[in-house]
TIGU-920104 format. One line per 10 residues: number of its first residue (from 1); their letters; for each residue x, y, z of C-alpha. Coordinates in Angstrom, 1 decimal. Layout:
N
NUM	A	X/Y/Z | ...
This chain:
292
1	MLKSMTGFGR	0.0/0.0/0.1 | 1.2/3.5/-0.7 | 0.6/5.9/1.9 | 0.3/9.8/2.0 | 2.1/11.7/4.8 | -1.0/13.6/5.5 | -3.6/12.0/7.6 | -6.0/12.2/10.7 | -7.2/9.8/13.2 | -9.3/10.0/16.4
11	CEITTEEYKI	-10.6/7.7/19.0 | -12.6/8.2/22.3 | -13.0/5.5/25.0 | -15.4/6.1/28.0 | -15.6/4.1/31.1 | -17.5/4.4/34.4 | -14.3/6.1/35.9 | -12.9/8.3/33.2 | -12.9/9.3/29.5 | -9.7/9.2/27.2
21	SVEMKAVNHR	-9.7/11.0/23.9 | -6.9/10.7/21.5 | -6.4/12.8/18.2 | -3.4/12.7/15.7 | -2.7/14.4/12.7 | 0.3/14.7/10.2 | 1.8/16.8/7.4 | 5.1/16.2/5.4 | 8.4/16.0/6.9 | 11.7/14.1/5.7
31	YLDLSIKMPK	11.9/12.0/8.8 | 9.5/11.0/11.7 | 9.0/14.1/14.0 | 6.5/13.1/16.7 | 5.1/15.6/19.1 | 2.8/14.5/22.0 | 0.6/16.7/24.1 | -1.0/15.0/27.2 | -1.8/15.3/30.9 | 1.2/15.2/33.3
41	KFNYFEASIR	-0.1/11.9/34.7 | 0.5/10.1/31.4 | 4.3/11.3/31.1 | 5.1/7.8/32.4 | 3.7/6.1/29.3 | 5.6/8.5/26.8 | 8.2/6.0/25.8 | 5.6/3.3/25.3 | 3.5/5.6/23.2 | 6.3/6.5/20.8
51	SLLKQYIQRG	7.3/2.9/20.5 | 3.6/1.9/19.7 | 3.3/4.8/17.0 | 6.6/3.8/15.2 | 4.8/0.6/14.4 | 2.2/2.6/12.2 | 4.2/5.6/11.0 | 7.7/6.0/9.4 | 7.8/9.5/8.0 | 5.8/12.8/8.7
61	KVDLFIAYED	5.5/15.4/11.4 | 2.8/14.0/13.6 | 1.1/15.7/16.4 | -0.7/13.4/19.0 | -3.2/15.2/21.4 | -4.5/13.2/24.5 | -7.2/14.5/26.7 | -8.4/12.9/30.0 | -11.5/13.3/32.2 | -11.8/11.7/35.4
71	YTEEKMSLKY	-15.4/10.9/36.6 | -14.7/9.8/40.1 | -14.2/11.7/43.2 | -10.6/12.0/44.2 | -9.6/8.7/45.6 | -8.5/8.9/49.1 | -7.9/6.4/51.9 | -7.6/6.6/55.7 | -4.3/5.4/57.1 | -3.9/4.5/60.8
81	NASLAAEYMA	-0.4/5.0/62.2 | -0.4/2.2/64.9 | 3.4/2.7/65.9 | 2.9/6.6/66.5 | -0.4/5.9/68.4 | 1.6/3.5/70.6 | 4.2/6.1/71.1 | 1.6/8.8/72.1 | 0.1/6.3/74.7 | 3.7/5.4/76.2
91	YFEKMAEQFH	4.2/9.2/76.8 | 0.7/9.8/78.2 | 1.3/6.9/80.8 | 4.7/8.1/81.5 | 3.2/11.6/82.2 | 0.4/10.2/84.5 | 2.9/8.3/86.6 | 5.3/11.4/86.7 | 2.6/13.8/87.9 | 0.3/11.4/89.6
101	IDNDIRVSDL	-2.6/12.2/87.5 | -5.3/10.0/85.6 | -4.5/8.9/82.1 | -8.0/9.8/80.9 | -7.1/9.5/77.1 | -10.0/8.0/75.1 | -9.6/6.7/71.5 | -11.4/9.8/70.1 | -8.9/11.9/71.8 | -6.0/9.8/70.5
111	ARYPDVLMME	-7.3/10.0/66.9 | -7.2/13.7/67.0 | -3.4/13.8/67.5 | -1.3/14.6/64.5 | -0.5/11.8/62.0 | -2.2/9.0/64.0 | -5.0/9.1/61.3 | -4.1/10.4/57.9 | -5.8/10.8/54.4 | -3.8/9.8/51.5
121	QVPEDEEHMW	-4.5/9.5/47.9 | -4.8/6.0/46.3 | -2.4/5.6/43.6 | -3.5/4.9/40.0 | -3.5/1.4/38.6 | -0.9/2.0/35.9 | -1.3/-1.2/34.4 | -5.2/-0.8/33.9 | -4.6/2.9/32.8 | -2.1/1.9/30.1
131	TILKEAVTEA	-4.4/-0.9/28.8 | -7.1/1.7/28.1 | -4.7/4.4/26.9 | -3.0/1.8/24.5 | -6.5/0.8/23.1 | -7.3/4.5/22.4 | -3.7/5.3/20.7 | -4.0/2.0/18.8 | -7.5/2.8/17.5 | -6.5/6.4/16.6
141	ASRFVETRVK	-3.3/5.2/15.0 | -5.3/2.6/12.8 | -7.8/5.3/11.7 | -4.9/7.6/10.9 | -3.2/4.9/8.6 | -6.6/4.6/7.0 | -6.8/8.0/5.8 | -3.2/8.0/4.7 | -3.7/4.9/2.6 | -6.7/6.3/1.0
151	EGENLKADLL	-4.9/9.6/0.0 | -2.0/7.5/-1.1 | -4.1/5.8/-3.6 | -5.3/9.1/-5.0 | -1.7/10.1/-5.2 | -0.7/6.9/-6.9 | -3.4/7.3/-9.6 | -2.3/11.0/-10.3 | 1.3/10.2/-10.5 | 0.8/7.2/-12.8
161	AKLDNMAVLV	-1.0/9.5/-15.1 | 1.7/12.0/-15.0 | 4.3/9.3/-15.7 | 2.4/8.1/-18.8 | 2.5/11.5/-20.0 | 6.1/11.9/-19.5 | 6.6/8.6/-21.4 | 4.7/10.1/-24.3 | 6.9/13.3/-24.4 | 10.1/11.1/-24.2
171	REIEERSPAI	8.9/9.1/-27.2 | 7.9/12.2/-29.1 | 11.6/13.4/-28.5 | 13.0/10.2/-29.8 | 11.0/10.3/-32.9 | 11.9/13.8/-33.6 | 15.7/13.5/-33.2 | 16.4/11.7/-36.6 | 14.3/14.3/-38.4 | 16.4/17.0/-36.9
181	VAEYRQKLEE	19.5/15.5/-38.4 | 18.0/15.1/-41.7 | 16.7/18.7/-41.9 | 20.2/19.9/-40.9 | 21.8/17.8/-43.7 | 19.4/19.3/-46.2 | 20.0/22.9/-45.1 | 23.7/22.4/-44.9 | 23.8/21.1/-48.5 | 21.7/23.9/-49.7
191	KVKELLSGTA	23.8/26.4/-48.0 | 27.0/24.8/-49.5 | 25.5/24.8/-53.0 | 24.6/28.4/-52.7 | 28.1/29.3/-51.5 | 30.0/27.1/-54.2 | 27.7/28.2/-57.0 | 27.8/25.0/-58.9 | 31.3/23.7/-57.8 | 31.1/19.9/-56.8
201	IDDGRIAAEV	30.1/19.3/-53.2 | 32.3/17.2/-51.2 | 29.9/14.6/-49.8 | 32.5/13.3/-47.2 | 33.0/16.8/-45.7 | 29.0/17.1/-45.6 | 28.9/13.8/-43.8 | 31.5/14.9/-41.3 | 29.7/18.0/-40.3 | 26.3/16.1/-40.2
211	TIFADKICTD	28.0/13.5/-37.9 | 29.4/16.1/-35.6 | 26.1/17.9/-35.4 | 24.2/14.6/-34.8 | 26.6/13.8/-31.9 | 26.1/17.4/-30.3 | 22.3/17.0/-30.3 | 22.1/13.4/-29.6 | 19.9/12.6/-26.6 | 19.7/8.8/-26.9
221	EETVRLKSHI	21.4/8.2/-23.5 | 19.2/10.7/-21.7 | 16.0/9.4/-23.1 | 16.8/5.8/-22.4 | 17.8/6.6/-18.8 | 14.4/8.7/-18.6 | 12.3/5.8/-19.8 | 14.2/3.4/-17.2 | 13.5/6.0/-14.4 | 9.7/6.3/-15.4
231	EATKTELLSG	9.4/2.6/-15.2 | 11.3/2.5/-12.1 | 9.1/4.9/-10.4 | 5.9/3.0/-11.6 | 7.4/-0.2/-10.2 | 7.8/1.6/-6.7 | 4.3/3.2/-6.7 | 2.6/-0.2/-7.5 | 4.7/-2.0/-4.9 | 3.8/0.4/-2.3
241	GSVGRKLDFI	5.4/0.7/1.1 | 7.6/3.4/2.6 | 9.0/4.6/-1.0 | 8.9/8.4/-0.7 | 12.7/8.9/-0.1 | 13.5/6.5/-3.0 | 11.1/8.2/-5.4 | 12.3/11.5/-4.6 | 15.8/10.5/-5.6 | 14.6/9.1/-8.8
251	AQEMNREANT	12.7/12.3/-9.7 | 15.8/14.3/-9.1 | 17.6/11.9/-11.5 | 14.7/12.4/-14.1 | 15.0/16.1/-13.7 | 18.8/16.0/-14.5 | 18.2/14.1/-17.8 | 15.6/16.5/-18.8 | 17.9/19.5/-18.2 | 20.5/17.7/-20.4
261	ILSKANDLEV	17.9/17.2/-23.2 | 16.9/20.8/-23.1 | 20.6/22.0/-23.1 | 21.2/20.1/-26.3 | 18.2/20.9/-27.9 | 18.7/22.7/-31.4 | 15.2/22.4/-32.3 | 12.1/24.4/-31.2 | 9.8/21.3/-31.0 | 12.4/19.3/-29.1
271	SDKAIALKTE	12.8/22.5/-26.7 | 9.0/22.5/-26.2 | 8.7/19.0/-25.3 | 11.8/19.2/-23.0 | 10.1/22.1/-21.2 | 6.9/20.3/-21.0 | 8.9/17.2/-19.6 | 10.4/19.3/-17.0 | 7.2/20.7/-15.9 | 5.8/17.2/-15.5
281	IEKVREQIQN	8.7/16.1/-13.6 | 8.6/19.0/-11.2 | 4.8/18.2/-10.7 | 5.7/14.7/-9.9 | 8.3/15.8/-7.5 | 5.9/17.9/-5.6 | 3.4/14.9/-5.2 | 6.2/12.6/-4.1 | 6.8/15.0/-1.2 | 3.5/13.8/0.1
291	IE	4.3/10.1/0.1 | 5.6/8.2/3.2
């Protein structure tokens, strides 16, 4: 499957205790640039979230947003410090003995002393919390990939059509090249006849001049390489996967060959087709930037 680098995914999971919402979106980037915004209580899971997302994404600037709502009252528990209470009682008895007074401390009195009874927050069940969070992130990532694949298929269809058009232009340049040489020979012979005014023409010299000209404007190597690059690009598009970087490199090579053809062009028709070819290659390069 061919994937675009732009995409969007969302998932929301609600339980009796809380609601977790996950949203992710992405735009083009040369590498994987992952930004996560989430509540502080989820910071512990950041490494696990990054590792999970790398299973779904290879390239792109990805923004992940996690929202959390707690439907429960703050979870608190009462803690009894038995050792401290015993220490209090030991001192009370010592005081009663020392000052010859009754030890009239009751349980309700003892409970009021500092730190005998304490309220403390019950820690979150991290394993349970990660199970829910992982489910939400996984579902959002799956939907995110679906949008990327759908957009990738549209990109593939558009690129294949552009590549077919490029192949037509390359073929037309190849077909035009022999005619250019023949026209040059004819013009050269006519010019020589005009200059020599009836004197015999040296066919060998004419042939040599035509050969030099043909060599200067020859674009056989460039068109052969261009056709090879076009076919290679089609193959990569049809095979799918993370091929964006490779296609970008091939597009650069195609642009180089088109520039060479344009520099060698000594014919208006070939120049026009070379310019049209460069335009198509640039459009292909722009589209390739959107491929993962």
